[in-house]
C-alpha positions as a printed Julia matrix, in Angstrom:
268×3 Matrix{Float64}:
 -12.51  53.71   -5.6
 -16.23  53.97   -4.43
 -18.31  54.41   -7.25
 -21.56  56.88   -6.82
 -23.91  55.0    -7.71
 -25.45  52.07   -6.86
 -24.28  49.21   -5.71
 -21.42  51.15   -5.06
 -19.32  48.85   -5.93
 -15.61  49.58   -4.77
 -12.33  49.03   -6.35
  -8.88  48.75   -5.26
  -5.69  48.93   -7.22
  -2.3   48.8    -5.94
   0.09  52.16   -8.14
   1.66  54.93   -7.73
   0.67  58.01  -10.26
   2.16  61.76  -10.45
  -0.33  64.99  -10.52
  -0.06  64.27  -14.36
  -1.33  60.4   -14.05
   1.96  59.19  -15.11
   2.88  56.12  -13.08
   5.77  56.98  -10.33
   7.84  54.68   -8.65
  10.84  54.34   -7.07
  14.09  54.36   -9.19
  14.2   50.37   -8.16
  10.64  49.11   -9.0
  10.31  47.38  -11.93
   8.23  49.03  -14.81
   7.09  48.46  -18.27
   5.23  49.5   -21.63
   2.5   47.45  -21.98
   0.53  46.93  -25.48
  -1.41  50.02  -25.4
   1.19  52.21  -24.6
   0.33  52.75  -21.57
   2.59  51.81  -18.46
   2.94  49.41  -15.63
   5.01  48.7   -13.02
   5.41  46.89   -9.81
   4.7   48.54   -6.43
   7.08  48.71   -3.84
   5.72  46.94   -1.12
   2.92  44.96   -2.49
  -0.57  44.89   -2.21
  -2.48  41.84   -0.95
  -5.99  41.38   -0.81
  -8.0   37.63    0.41
 -11.81  37.65   -1.12
 -13.43  35.01    1.08
 -14.74  31.93   -0.58
 -18.25  31.82    0.59
 -20.17  34.57    2.06
 -18.77  36.19    4.66
 -21.61  35.99    7.17
 -23.45  33.19    6.22
 -20.49  31.11    5.68
 -17.55  32.8     6.39
 -14.73  30.27    5.14
 -10.52  31.88    3.4
  -9.89  32.66   -0.03
  -6.23  32.86   -1.4
  -3.84  35.64   -0.05
  -2.8   37.49   -4.25
  -0.73  40.08   -4.7
  -4.0   42.32   -6.24
  -0.74  44.36   -8.64
   0.61  41.75  -10.17
  -2.04  38.57  -10.16
  -5.28  37.77  -11.85
  -7.19  38.34   -9.45
 -10.35  40.45   -9.18
  -9.76  44.1    -7.75
 -13.64  44.21   -6.44
 -13.88  44.16   -2.72
 -16.27  41.54   -1.16
 -17.97  41.61    2.38
 -15.21  40.18    4.28
 -11.8   41.58    2.34
  -9.22  41.91    3.79
  -6.48  43.91    2.32
  -2.71  43.33    4.1
  -0.32  46.51    3.95
   2.78  45.68    4.73
   2.17  43.74    8.25
  -1.1   45.84    8.74
  -4.15  44.45    7.53
  -7.73  46.02    6.58
 -11.04  44.43    6.61
 -13.54  45.78    4.57
 -16.83  45.21    5.36
 -20.29  46.34    2.8
 -23.43  48.1     4.37
 -25.3   44.88    4.07
 -22.43  42.92    5.56
 -22.96  45.49    8.94
 -26.61  45.04    9.19
 -26.02  41.54   10.83
 -23.52  43.11   13.31
 -24.31  44.39   16.54
 -23.62  47.76   17.35
 -22.34  49.23   20.25
 -25.94  50.22   22.33
 -26.2   46.06   21.54
 -22.91  44.99   22.78
 -23.36  47.05   25.95
 -27.0   45.22   26.74
 -24.87  41.34   25.88
 -22.28  42.79   28.54
 -25.64  43.88   30.61
 -26.64  40.48   30.43
 -23.6   38.68   31.33
 -23.36  40.74   34.5
 -26.57  40.16   35.27
 -26.51  36.15   35.43
 -23.78  36.85   38.28
 -21.53  34.6    37.5
 -19.59  33.5    40.05
 -15.55  32.12   41.0
 -16.43  29.02   41.49
 -13.71  28.68   44.4
 -13.48  32.15   45.9
 -17.76  32.5    45.65
 -17.55  35.97   44.7
 -19.54  37.56   41.78
 -17.55  38.0    38.31
 -18.7   41.34   36.6
 -17.26  42.37   32.69
 -16.61  46.0    32.99
 -18.17  48.55   31.04
 -16.57  49.41   27.34
 -15.23  52.56   28.56
 -13.13  51.16   30.62
 -11.33  48.0    28.46
  -7.84  46.99   29.07
  -8.21  48.03   32.67
  -8.23  44.92   35.22
 -10.87  45.45   37.57
 -11.19  43.48   41.22
 -14.28  41.93   39.81
 -12.72  40.87   36.15
 -13.62  37.53   34.59
 -10.49  35.06   34.52
  -9.9   32.57   31.68
  -7.81  28.99   32.31
  -8.14  29.3    28.62
  -7.32  25.57   28.04
  -9.71  24.43   29.41
 -12.26  27.53   29.67
 -13.23  26.98   33.47
 -14.41  31.08   34.42
 -12.85  32.53   38.07
 -11.54  35.31   40.03
  -8.43  36.89   39.95
  -6.1   34.74   41.83
  -2.25  34.37   42.56
  -1.95  30.94   43.54
  -2.13  27.62   41.14
   0.96  28.21   38.96
   2.38  24.92   37.73
   5.65  23.91   39.59
   8.45  22.96   37.51
  11.98  21.27   39.16
  14.68  23.63   39.24
  18.49  23.03   38.58
  18.84  22.95   43.11
  15.42  22.0    43.13
  14.42  18.02   43.64
  10.76  18.78   44.55
  10.5   21.07   41.73
   8.94  24.11   44.03
  10.06  27.21   41.47
   6.76  28.08   39.52
   7.27  27.39   35.73
   9.14  30.55   34.02
   5.94  30.48   31.22
   3.09  31.59   33.65
   1.22  28.52   33.07
  -1.57  27.8    35.83
  -3.13  25.17   37.13
  -7.28  25.48   36.7
  -8.8   24.39   39.75
 -11.34  22.78   38.41
  -9.8   19.8    36.65
  -6.24  20.26   36.54
  -5.76  21.52   33.29
  -2.35  23.46   33.33
  -2.19  26.63   30.63
  -2.54  30.53   30.31
  -4.11  32.3    33.07
  -5.63  36.07   31.07
  -7.97  37.95   32.37
 -11.89  37.91   29.38
 -12.48  40.95   27.54
 -15.68  41.74   25.81
 -14.39  42.42   22.19
 -16.18  46.37   21.22
 -15.58  46.54   17.57
 -18.65  45.56   16.14
 -17.17  45.27   12.55
 -15.45  42.77   13.16
 -18.09  40.14   14.45
 -20.15  37.45   12.2
 -23.47  38.07   13.72
 -24.75  39.32   16.77
 -24.51  36.4    18.68
 -24.35  35.8    22.17
 -20.37  36.78   23.84
 -20.3   32.53   24.67
 -16.71  31.73   23.81
 -12.96  33.84   23.73
 -10.28  33.84   21.7
  -6.87  32.21   23.34
  -4.52  32.91   24.11
  -5.96  37.08   24.49
  -9.21  36.58   26.11
 -11.22  38.28   23.92
 -14.84  37.08   24.51
 -17.55  36.93   21.2
 -20.0   35.07   19.69
 -19.11  31.42   18.79
 -19.18  31.72   14.58
 -17.15  35.18   15.49
 -14.56  32.85   17.28
 -14.64  30.05   14.61
 -14.61  32.09   11.03
 -11.17  34.12   12.34
 -10.03  30.77   13.96
  -9.99  29.04   10.0
  -8.54  32.62    8.19
  -4.77  32.85    7.91
  -3.3   36.65    7.96
  -0.21  37.59    6.82
   3.09  37.56    9.36
   6.2   38.99    6.93
   7.06  37.59    3.23
   6.59  33.82    3.9
   4.03  32.7     6.68
   0.66  33.18    7.75
  -1.17  33.0    11.55
  -4.35  33.13   12.68
  -4.75  36.2    14.99
  -7.44  37.77   16.98
  -9.41  40.1    15.17
  -9.39  42.52   18.33
  -6.18  42.79   19.12
  -3.95  40.53   16.27
  -2.39  38.9    19.04
  -1.41  34.72   16.96
  -4.1   32.14   18.0
  -2.87  29.03   19.98
  -3.81  25.45   20.63
  -6.12  23.44   18.49
  -8.66  25.48   17.71
  -7.88  28.73   18.86
 -10.74  29.63   20.82
 -12.86  28.06   23.91
 -16.34  27.57   25.13
 -16.87  30.08   28.74
 -17.2   27.95   31.5
 -19.42  30.2    33.8
 -20.27  29.08   37.51
 -23.86  30.33   38.3
 -24.62  32.13   41.72
 -25.32  29.05   44.38
 -28.0   31.39   46.13
């Protein structure tokens, strides 16, 4: 519920009511009458809310996930408040917070700046280019790819699979079942994925240059954005929490959950 006058405070409630404003829950849901004669109860699945511990933009830090209908927690939404509805996690941004994020026009400008620098594959020496936002999720032949354990950016190639010993191959000539590759620049082994510029501005913490990528999905955004989201645990089931990429929901891996991109400039 949002107030119609400034400061337009928004509050979230977890409850079920019928047309006569009486509480309406499932037969097995716990219900009771309060001391003031009203009815209260537990929603079937509950609504989890996490308010940021600090300012979401200036100092992003996770708070504590709480069940909004039964715990003593503020139900006033703040910039960066997260709402979990049985596994679907929603992000609340305020107008003040949205003033710090890049618009679609700015994201397109950032993409063009990346391509104008003419990043090249350090092995094939072919020029790489991030696809337009309208063509996201469609891998292009000029698409930049990254080794997520080291950050070296390459063009696509189908070699470099890490070899492993097969049961009948003492020399170890079978490709690893995990699909991990060995970076030709530093020899580190890990996932090798295409890079995508994150295109949802509301998930950004600032309008900084897209210099980092989430691991292992390859979504690219600013350093502040990857650092902030890698510290936020999102609910998984009823007993587990995992940091995830805000653009695709993939669980983050590695020590930090993100990597700084290392581009090779044009050789000419």
